[in-house]
C-alpha positions in Angstrom: 0.0 0.0 0.0 2.8 2.4 0.8 4.3 1.9 -2.6 1.0 2.6 -4.3 0.6 5.7 -2.3 4.0 6.9 -3.1 3.5 6.2 -6.8 0.2 8.1 -6.7 1.9 11.1 -5.0 4.7 11.1 -7.4 2.3 11.0 -10.4 0.2 13.8 -8.9 3.2 16.0 -8.3 4.3 15.5 -11.9 0.8 16.4 -13.2 0.6 19.4 -10.9 4.0 20.6 -12.2 2.8 20.1 -15.8 -0.3 22.1 -15.2 1.7 24.8 -13.5 4.1 25.0 -16.4 1.2 25.0 -18.9 -0.5 27.7 -16.8 2.6 29.8 -16.8 3.0 29.3 -20.5 -0.7 30.3 -21.0 -0.3 33.4 -18.8 2.9 34.3 -20.7 1.2 34.2 -24.0 -1.9 35.9 -22.6 0.2 38.7 -21.2 2.1 38.9 -24.4 -1.1 39.1 -26.4 -2.6 41.6 -23.9 0.5 43.7 -24.1 0.3 43.7 -27.9 -3.4 44.5 -27.7 -2.7 47.5 -25.4 0.0 48.7 -27.7 -2.2 48.3 -30.7 -5.0 50.0 -28.8 -2.8 53.0 -28.0 -1.5 53.2 -31.5 -5.1 53.2 -32.8 -6.1 56.2 -30.7 -6.5 59.6 -32.5 -4.1 61.0 -29.9 -1.3 58.8 -31.3 -2.3 59.9 -34.8 -1.8 63.5 -33.9 1.7 62.9 -32.4 3.4 62.8 -35.8 1.8 66.2 -36.7 2.9 67.6 -33.3 6.4 66.6 -34.0 6.4 68.2 -37.5 5.2 71.5 -36.0 7.6 71.4 -33.1 10.6 70.8 -35.4 9.3 73.2 -38.1 9.3 70.5 -40.7 5.6 71.0 -41.5 6.1 70.1 -45.1 6.4 66.5 -43.9 2.7 66.4 -43.0 1.3 69.3 -45.0 0.9 69.2 -48.8 -1.1 70.8 -51.5 -3.5 67.8 -51.4 -4.5 68.2 -47.8 -4.5 72.0 -47.5 -8.1 73.2 -47.4 -8.4 76.9 -48.4 -10.5 79.3 -50.5 -7.6 81.6 -51.1 -6.9 82.7 -54.7 -3.7 84.5 -53.6 -1.6 81.9 -51.7 -0.3 78.5 -52.7 1.0 75.6 -50.5 4.5 77.1 -50.4 3.1 80.4 -49.2 1.2 78.7 -46.5 4.2 76.7 -45.4 6.4 79.7 -45.2 3.8 81.8 -43.4 3.0 79.1 -40.8 6.7 78.5 -40.2 7.1 82.2 -39.4 4.2 82.0 -36.9 5.4 78.9 -35.1 9.2 79.3 -35.0 10.6 79.3 -31.5 7.2 79.0 -29.9 5.6 76.3 -27.8 3.3 74.1 -29.8 0.1 72.9 -28.1 -2.7 70.8 -29.6 -6.3 70.8 -28.3 -9.3 68.9 -29.4 -11.6 71.1 -31.4 -15.2 71.6 -30.4 -16.1 70.4 -33.9 -14.4 67.1 -33.3 -16.3 63.8 -33.6 -15.6 60.1 -33.3 -15.9 59.8 -37.1 -13.8 62.9 -37.8 -11.4 63.8 -35.0 -10.4 67.5 -35.3 -7.7 69.4 -33.4 -6.6 73.0 -33.1 -2.8 73.5 -33.4 -1.6 76.6 -31.4 1.8 78.4 -31.2 2.3 80.2 -27.9 -1.4 79.9 -27.3 -2.5 81.4 -30.6 -4.4 79.2 -33.1 -2.6 78.6 -36.3 -4.6 75.9 -38.0 -7.1 73.1 -37.5 -6.3 69.6 -38.6 -8.6 66.6 -39.0 -7.6 62.9 -38.9 -8.7 60.0 -41.0 -8.4 56.2 -41.0 -5.2 55.3 -42.9 -5.2 51.5 -42.2 -5.8 48.8 -39.6 -3.5 47.0 -37.2 -3.3 43.3 -36.5 -6.2 43.6 -34.1 -8.5 45.1 -36.8 -8.4 48.4 -35.1 -8.4 51.6 -37.1 -5.2 53.5 -37.4 -5.5 57.3 -37.5 -3.3 59.7 -39.6 -3.3 63.2 -41.0 -6.2 64.2 -43.2 -6.8 67.9 -43.9 -5.4 71.3 -42.6 -7.8 74.3 -42.3 -5.6 77.4 -41.6 -7.8 80.1 -43.2 -10.1 80.7 -40.2 -7.1 81.8 -38.2 -4.7 83.3 -40.8 -7.1 85.3 -43.0 -8.0 88.9 -42.2 -11.6 90.0 -42.4 -10.5 93.3 -43.8 -11.6 94.4 -47.3 -8.8 96.0 -49.3 -9.5 98.5 -52.1 -6.9 99.5 -54.7 -7.6 102.4 -57.0 -5.2 102.8 -59.9 -5.2 104.1 -63.5 -7.0 101.5 -65.6 -3.9 100.6 -67.6 -1.8 99.9 -64.4 -1.4 96.2 -63.3 -1.9 95.4 -59.6 -0.3 92.5 -57.9 -1.5 91.2 -54.5 0.7 88.7 -52.7 2.2 87.4 -56.0 -1.1 87.3 -58.0 -2.0 89.8 -60.7 -5.5 91.1 -60.3 -8.0 90.6 -63.1 -11.5 91.6 -64.2 -13.1 89.5 -61.6 -11.4 91.5 -58.9 -12.8 94.8 -60.0 -15.3 96.4 -57.5 -18.9 96.4 -58.7 -21.4 99.2 -58.2 -25.1 98.7 -57.2 -26.0 97.6 -60.8 -23.2 95.1 -61.0 -21.0 97.2 -63.3 -17.3 97.6 -62.9 -16.2 100.6 -60.8 -14.2 102.6 -63.4 -14.3 106.4 -62.9 -13.4 109.3 -65.1 -11.1 112.1 -63.9 -13.3 115.1 -63.2 -10.6 117.8 -63.6 -10.1 117.0 -67.3 -13.7 116.5 -68.3 -13.8 119.7 -70.5 -10.7 118.9 -72.6 -11.0 115.1 -73.3 -11.8 115.8 -77.0 -8.3 117.2 -77.4 -6.4 114.4 -75.6 -4.5 111.7 -77.4 -5.5 109.3 -74.6 -8.1 109.7 -71.8 -7.2 107.9 -68.6 -9.7 106.4 -66.1 -9.3 104.9 -62.7 -10.3 101.3 -61.8 -11.0 100.2 -58.3 -10.3 96.7 -57.2 -11.9 95.0 -54.1 -9.9 92.2 -52.5 -10.8 89.9 -49.5 -9.3 86.7 -48.2 -5.8 88.1 -47.5 -3.5 87.7 -44.6 -2.8 90.7 -42.5 -0.3 93.2 -44.0 -0.5 91.7 -47.6 2.1 92.6 -50.2 0.4 95.0 -52.7 2.4 96.4 -55.7 1.6 98.0 -59.1 3.4 98.4 -62.4 2.9 99.7 -65.8 2.5 97.5 -68.9 6.2 97.9 -69.7 7.2 96.9 -66.1 7.9 100.2 -64.5 7.0 100.3 -60.8 4.1 102.5 -59.8 4.2 103.9 -56.3 1.1 103.3 -54.2 -0.2 105.5 -51.4 -1.6 103.5 -48.5 -4.2 104.5 -46.0 -5.0 101.5 -43.8 -6.6 99.0 -46.2 -7.1 101.5 -49.0 -4.4 101.8 -51.7 -4.2 104.3 -54.5 -1.9 105.3 -57.3 -1.8 108.9 -58.3 -1.1 109.7 -61.9 2.6 110.1 -62.6 4.4 113.3 -63.4 6.6 113.6 -66.4 9.6 115.8 -65.3 10.5 116.9 -68.8 7.0 118.0 -69.5 6.8 119.8 -66.2 10.0 121.7 -67.1 8.5 122.8 -70.4 5.3 124.1 -68.7 7.3 125.8 -65.9 9.3 127.7 -68.5 6.0 129.1 -69.9 4.3 130.0 -66.6 5.7 133.5 -66.1 4.7 134.6 -69.6 1.3 133.1 -69.5 0.6 134.4 -66.0 1.6 137.8 -67.0 -0.8 137.8 -70.0 -3.5 136.2 -68.0 -3.4 138.8 -65.2 -3.2 141.7 -67.6 -6.3 140.4 -69.3 -8.3 140.9 -66.1 -7.1 144.4 -65.4 -7.6 145.5 -69.0 -4.0 146.0 -69.9 -3.2 144.5 -73.2 -6.2 142.2 -72.8 -5.7 140.4 -76.1 -2.2 139.0 -75.3 -3.6 136.0 -73.4 -5.2 134.6 -76.5 -1.8 133.7 -77.8 -1.7 131.1 -75.0 -5.3 129.9 -74.9 -6.2 126.7 -76.8 -7.9 127.6 -80.1 -11.6 126.5 -80.2 -11.8 125.6 -76.5 -14.7 126.4 -74.3 -12.5 128.2 -71.9 -11.1 130.5 -74.6 -14.7 131.5 -75.5 -15.8 132.0 -71.9 -12.7 134.1 -71.0 -13.5 136.5 -73.8 -16.8 137.5 -72.1 -15.4 137.5 -68.5 -16.3 140.7 -66.6 -13.6 141.8 -64.1 -15.3 144.9 -62.6 -11.9 146.4 -62.1 -11.3 150.2 -61.6 -10.9 152.0 -65.0 -7.6 151.2 -66.6 -6.9 154.9 -66.9 -6.6 155.1 -63.1 -3.9 152.4 -62.8 -0.6 153.7 -61.6 1.3 150.4 -61.2 0.8 146.6 -61.1 3.2 143.9 -59.7 3.2 140.1 -59.5 3.9 138.3 -56.3 4.1 134.7 -55.2 4.1 133.2 -58.7 4.5 129.4 -58.5 3.6 126.2 -60.3 3.6 122.8 -58.7 1.6 119.5 -58.4 2.1 118.7 -62.1 0.1 115.7 -63.2 0.5 114.0 -66.6 -2.7 112.6 -68.0 -1.5 111.8 -71.6 1.4 112.9 -73.7 -0.4 116.1 -74.6 -2.3 116.9 -71.4 -0.9 118.1 -68.1 -2.4 119.9 -65.1 -0.6 122.1 -62.6 -1.5 124.1 -59.6 -0.8 127.8 -60.4 -0.6 130.5 -57.7 -0.1 134.2 -58.3 -1.0 137.5 -56.9 -1.4 140.6 -59.2 -1.6 143.7 -57.0 -2.8 146.8 -58.8 -2.5 150.4 -57.5 -4.8 153.3 -58.6 -4.5 157.0 -58.4 -7.8 157.4 -56.5 -8.4 158.2 -52.9 -11.6 156.1 -52.9 -9.9 153.0 -54.2 -6.1 152.7 -54.1 -5.2 149.0 -54.2 -6.8 145.8 -55.6 -5.6 142.2 -55.8 -6.3 139.8 -58.7 -4.9 136.8 -56.9 -5.6 133.2 -57.9 -4.9 129.7 -56.6 -6.0 127.4 -59.4 -5.7 124.2 -61.3 -4.7 124.9 -64.9 -5.1 122.3 -67.7 -2.6 122.5 -70.5 -3.0 120.9 -73.9 -0.2 120.4 -76.5 -1.4 121.1 -80.0 0.8 121.4 -83.1 3.9 121.3 -81.0 2.8 124.1 -78.6 1.4 124.1 -75.1 -1.8 126.0 -74.5 -3.9 126.8 -71.5 -7.1 124.8 -72.2 -9.2 125.1 -69.0 -9.2 126.3 -65.4 -11.6 124.0 -63.7 -10.7 124.9 -60.1 -9.9 128.3 -58.8 -9.9 130.1 -55.5 -9.4 133.8 -55.1 -6.5 135.2 -53.0 -6.8 138.3 -50.9 -4.2 141.2 -50.4 -3.4 139.5 -47.1 -2.5 136.3 -49.0 -0.2 138.4 -51.2 1.4 140.0 -48.2 0.5 143.5 -49.4 -1.2 146.2 -47.4 -2.7 149.5 -48.6 
């Protein structure tokens, strides 16, 4: 009996050891499977999918995750390379944080990428495969930077119609022209030359462009058809290009000003009234109107002297190769031999329009004129 009991105990011990070994092997494989499952589960989380994107932004190598195919934007002015460069400027040297967007869902995880706390872009994830446990693996889907980068400002650019405008690398076209209430392009005439257009070789107009969807502080430039830069004036979000001045033409007009002003002033005080017609554009409305102008000056016979003061010409504007305007200022102070009325001033601050015809410059119109007093001339009775 003792041998049988001993055999039974020995057999039981061996069996128990086998079960123990098998159990350990089972636990080992279970733990190994479970560890793999946990690892697979972690790698299948959207948070793991966003890690690659975080690394790219932290290192500044955003082109590793951002491409033209996954950039969602309505911009007509910037391409993928512009966005990459711009975003790099915004994130360089700053702490990158990523937060889940309020628009995120289980089907489309969405995150906000921030640099130093300021949003730069949203990014969504998509399923890019499955692991060995049939779990979805998440990766980069689309970037949505416009909602953070784009300014809500409306930019207007008003330039001569034949000037080419470029905004952030893109030449503006007909579709960018501002429309009026009737849907027509906003193209305006130049009021100051309206009476002389029939004499001009070319009649300029101004076109206004309206641009939205730009980053703050966009690059706006202008050029002529032959590539010459046109200087733009900027007032906030409004840009304008004044008409250019031809220095040679301005010099030609300047040389004529003293003679024309002298004849012009004498016409109004009745001294050699006809001389001015040598300088007035033949057939012009202004020439006809000046011939009937009434000056109400004291009789010429009472004039003892007359002198010009403050004669100047500036603000030259070239409209075409035969049309120029300038701001002309002069004071003609006349003295009389009368105790009742001793001094009078025929002063003028005006815009004069000149037309070149048959090789000669003529005064063609004076559309804007303000009188000047004796105080303006610095003369006292």
